N, C-alpha and C positions, 0 to 999 in steps of 0.2 A: 504493500500500500504506500502511496506517495506520502512523504513526510508532511507536506503542506496540507494535504487532504485529511490526514490523521488528526490534525489540530483545528480543522475547519477554517483554515485561512488561505486556501488556494484562491488566488484572484485571477479571473479570466476576463479578457476583453474580446468582444465579438464585433466583427464588421463584415458586411456582406453587400452584394449587389444582385441578390437572387431574384428569380421570378416568384410569383405568388406561392406556388405549392411548396417551394423550398424555404421561403420565409416562414411558412407555417411549421414545416418540419424543424427548422432551426429554433423556433420558439418552443417547440416541444422539447428539444434537447436542452435549451436553457432552463426550462422549468424543471426538467429532470435533475440537472446539475444543482440548481438552487435547492431542491429538496434534499440533495446529498450534502448540503452544507457549504457548497462553493459560493464564493462572493463574486458577483458579476460587477465589473467596473466599467466605466464609460470613458476612461482615459487610458490609452495603451501604456503610458509611462508608469501607471500604477499597477499594471498587470504583471503576473508571473508568467502567464501564457497568453498568447494572442492567437485567436482562431479566426480565420478569414474564409468566408463562404463566397466563392468566386464563380462567375458565369462566363460561358464562352459560346453562347447561342449565335452571336453575330460578331463580326470583327470589331464593331463599336463596343460590344460587351467585353471582348478580350482586352481592348485598350483601357477600358475602365478598370478591369481586373488587374492589369499590369501596374496601373497607377496606384492602386490600393496596396499591392505588394511593395512597390518602391517606397511608399509613404510609411510603411511599417518595418522595412528592413533595418532602418537605423536602430530600432529597439533591439533587434537580434544581434546586430554587429557591435553596437556600443554598449548595450545593456545586458547582453547575455540572455535575453528572453527567448523562450521557445515559441516558434511559429508553426501552426498547423493549418494547412489549406485543405479544404474539401469543396466539392462542387463539380459541375461538368468541366470546368477549367482543368481540373486535375487529370482528366483523361484526354480531352481534346488538345490541350496544350501542355502535355506532360513533358515535352521537349524543353519548354521554358523552365519548368519547376526543377528539372534535373540539374540545371545550372546553379541552383541555389542550395548549397550543401547545408545551410542553416534551417531549411524548411523541411518539415515532414508533411507529406500529403497523402490523403486517402481519397478513394473514389466515392461518388455519391451513394452507391449501393452498399458501401461499407461504413456507414455512419457509426456503427458500434466500435469500430477501430479507433475512433476519437477517444472513447473511454479507455481503451487500452493504452493509448499515448499518455493519458492523464493518470494512468495506474489506478483507475477506479473500477471496482468489480461491476460487471454489467449483467450479472445473472438475472436481474429483475428488469432489464431493459427490453421492452417489447413494443417498439414504436408502431407496429401495424396492428396490434391488438389492443392498444390503449387509446384513451380519449385524447385528442389533440386540442390545443388552444384554437379558438375561433377568430383570433385577431393576430396581428403582427406584433413583433416585440416592441417596436418603437413607433410613435405617432408619425415621425418623419418618413417611415417606410411606405406610407400610403401616398399614392398619387393624388387622390381626392379622399380626404378623411371624412367618414360618416360613421358615427358611433352606433347607428341603427342598422348597419350593414355588417354581417358576419360571414366568415369564410369557412367552408367545410372541405378540407383536403381529403380526397378519396383515394388517390393512388399516385405513385411515382413510377418513373420509367415508362416504357412503351412496349407494346406487343406488335407494332407494325414495322415495316421494313422499307421505308422510302429511301431511295438510293442516295439522295443528296443531303439528308437531314442529319445534323450533328447532335440532335437532342437524345436519340437513343444511344449514340456513341458515348455521350457524356453522362447520361443518367441511367443507362443499363436497361435490363429487361423489366417488364411490368411487375410491380409489387403493389397489390391492392390492400387497403385497410379492411379489417374484418367488418362485416355489416353491422354486427352488434355494437362495435365501438363507435361507428358513425351515428347510429340511432341514439346511443347514449349521449353523444355530443349534441345532437338535435334536441333531445329531451332536456338538456341542461339550459336551453335557451327559453324555457317556458316562463321563467320568472323575470326575464329581461325584456327591455323595450326594443324589440327587434322588428324591423320592417321587411328585411330581405336577407336571403342567404345565397352565397355563391358556391356552387359545386365546382371544384377545381382540381386539376391534376396535370401531369405532363400531357396526357391524352385521356380525357374522361371517357371517351367511347370505348376504350379498352378495359374499363373497370370490370373486375370480377372474373375475367377470363382465366386467371390463375386460381380462382376459388370455385370455379364451376357454375358461376352465375353471370348475368349480363347487367349492363348499365340500367336497362329498363326495370330490372328487379329492384335495384337500389332506389330508383326514382319512385317506384310504386310504394316501397316500404317507407320512404321519407314522407310522401304525401299522406300515407295512413297514420304516421306518427304525428304529423301536423294536425290531422283531423282529430285525433285523440286529445291533443293539447288545446284544441279549439282556438288556434292562433291563425290569424290571417296574415301569413308571411309569404312574400313573393319569392320566387326561385329564379336564379340566374344560372345557366349552364355554360361553363367555359370550356374551351379547347376540345370540342367534340369533333373528332376526325370523321368525315362523311362515311368512312368504311363501316362505322358503327350502325349505319342505316341497314346493313345486311343482317342485323341481329334483332329479333323480335320487333320487326318493323311496325306492325299494327298496334302492338302494345305501346311502343315508344310514341307513335303518332297520337294515340288516344290520350296519353299522359301529358304530352306537350300541348295539346289543345286546351288543357285546363288553363284558365286565365291566370292562375297563380304563377305559371311559367311566363315571366315577363321579358326574358332575354335568353337568346341562344346563340352561341358562337360556334360556327361551323367553317373551319378554314379549308376552302376548296382548292386554293393555289392557282387553278386554271380551269376553264370550261372546255378545254381541248381534250377530247378523249384520247387522241394520239399522244399528247404530252403526259396525260395521266398514266397511260400504259408504260411509257418510258420511265416515269417517276416511281413505278411500282405501287401506285395507289389504286386500290381495288374498288372503284365505283365509277359511275358515269355521270355526266352533267344532268341527264334525264332523271336519274334517281334523286338528285338534289332538288331539281325544279319541281318534280312531282310531290316530293315531301313538303316543300315550302308552300306550294299552291294549296295542298290539302290542309296544312297547318293553319294558314291564314283564313280559311273559311270559318273557323270557329274561334280562333285567337288572333284576330286581325290587328291588334295593337302590339303584338309581340315585337320586340326589337331584335333584329337579326344582324349578326356580325360575321365577317369573313376575312380571309387573307388572300392576297394575290401575289404570286411570285413572278417578278418581272425579269426577263433576260435569261430564262433557262435555256441551255444549249438546244439548238435547232428551232427554237420558238420563232414563228413568223409574225410579222406585224398584224396580219389578218387574225391570227389566233389570239394575239394580245388584245386587239381591239374588240374581238368577240367576247373575250373574258371580262373586259371592263364593262361592256354592255350587259352581260349576264349578271355581273355583280351589282350593277346599278339597278337592274330590274328587280332582283330578289332580296337585296340586303340594304340595311340602313347605315352600315358602317363598314369601311374597307381599310384594312391595313395593307400597305403596299411595300413589299420587300424586294430588294434587288438580290438576284441569285449570287451566292458566295460559295466558292469551291472549298470544301473542307477535307484535308487529308484524313485518312482513316475511314471515310465513308465509302460506300459501294461505287461512288462516282470515279474513284481512282481506277477502277477496272473498265470504265466506259470510255470509248474512244470518240470524243466529240470535238468539234471546233467551237471554242468558247467565244462568246461575244466580248468585245473590249469593255473596259470599265466606262469609257466615254459613251459607248452605245447603250449600255445598260442605264446609265444616268439619263441619257436623252429619252429613252423609253419611259423611265420613271416620271420624268417631268411631263411627258406627254399624257400619261395616265392622270397625273395631278391636274393638268389643265382641263382634261375632259370631265373629271369628277368635280372640278371646281365650278362647273356650270350646271351642277345638279344639286339636289338636296342631300345627297349621300355624304355623311361624314367620312373623312379620309385622313390617314396619317401614316407614318413609317415605323410605328412600333418601336421595338428595341434598337433599330438602326438609327432612330432619331427620337430620343426621349422627349425633347421639347414639343415635337409635333404630337406625340402620344398624349402628353399631359394636357396640352391645349384641347385636343379632341375630347378627352375625358371630362374636362370642365364644361365643354359645350353640351355633351351628351347628358351628363348628370343634371345640368341646369334645365335642359329641355324636358327630361323625363320627370323631374320634380314639378315643373310648371305645367306640363302637358297632361 
């Protein structure tokens, strides 16, 4: 056992640039350590150990992660403090971390190894069977803070195999939280002033495949729990890969027609079936359009979000323009991402002629210009946080006033 931990004076400083699901997981870890008697400090100079949760979803995230490392390295070099890095950065940019001999790093799916590095017994550490916090660790972690909005993290990792995507590379295979622990978390909200819950994960559509159930089973159980609680709580579904439409379609559609489901995020990437096939995404544009058309018949005010991937190899301008038209027709908000090649993904084995950075940027600006003449909200997500935050404020203001 660590000497510091033995006397209850281990001081740990956390810093991260995680996405939603891993901010929730990080808060679970912090809560666990606090219960073990660890002191959480908010100044790295006061810490014995520095833990950095770092993202590598996009090149912009990588740059932010590298900056965080550099800002904290002085405490390792000058103060002899131990630095532990975990997150998708640990796998996607392992080449960078290997250059820092002062840094210990673990992969996202090995969160229990952080406890090993701290010399803390982890026999009672069951993150996927325990109740998680419904909030982020710090108020400044929110893009738009709303105390009546709570987050329900349902799974990490991914069960899909898109050829270009670094998310599975960085976060590993699907790991779903047990249904009972999620329902317990929902039940804990009955005495709180909650107006909406967000179901989130690396890919919520994959939820339960490792447990022998489907996302529709989870959503049905959550609605039943809310009925028992007699709480009028709205539901937002984040990061639902359209491949999930292949699972219990009729049940999912019926549940989403419930007016309590007020937002649904379905990242289509493109409406080109040719490109979807190359990307190894197992759905067609007709599946998406038919689902949305049926959905809006009974839940016409639902807010629908999607992602478009601009500049994927072999993409034609006609395909891009058709995708923009499709997104504008069926969705209320579009995140526009430029394609980025990531080492370690299946794209390394694909022989494509890649578009230049200048051409991808030109196409992105073209998409912005087209959507700028529509009512569709649009931004660049993690590739441009300012545009994402601006869009969030516009959307939240509109939904609260509308």
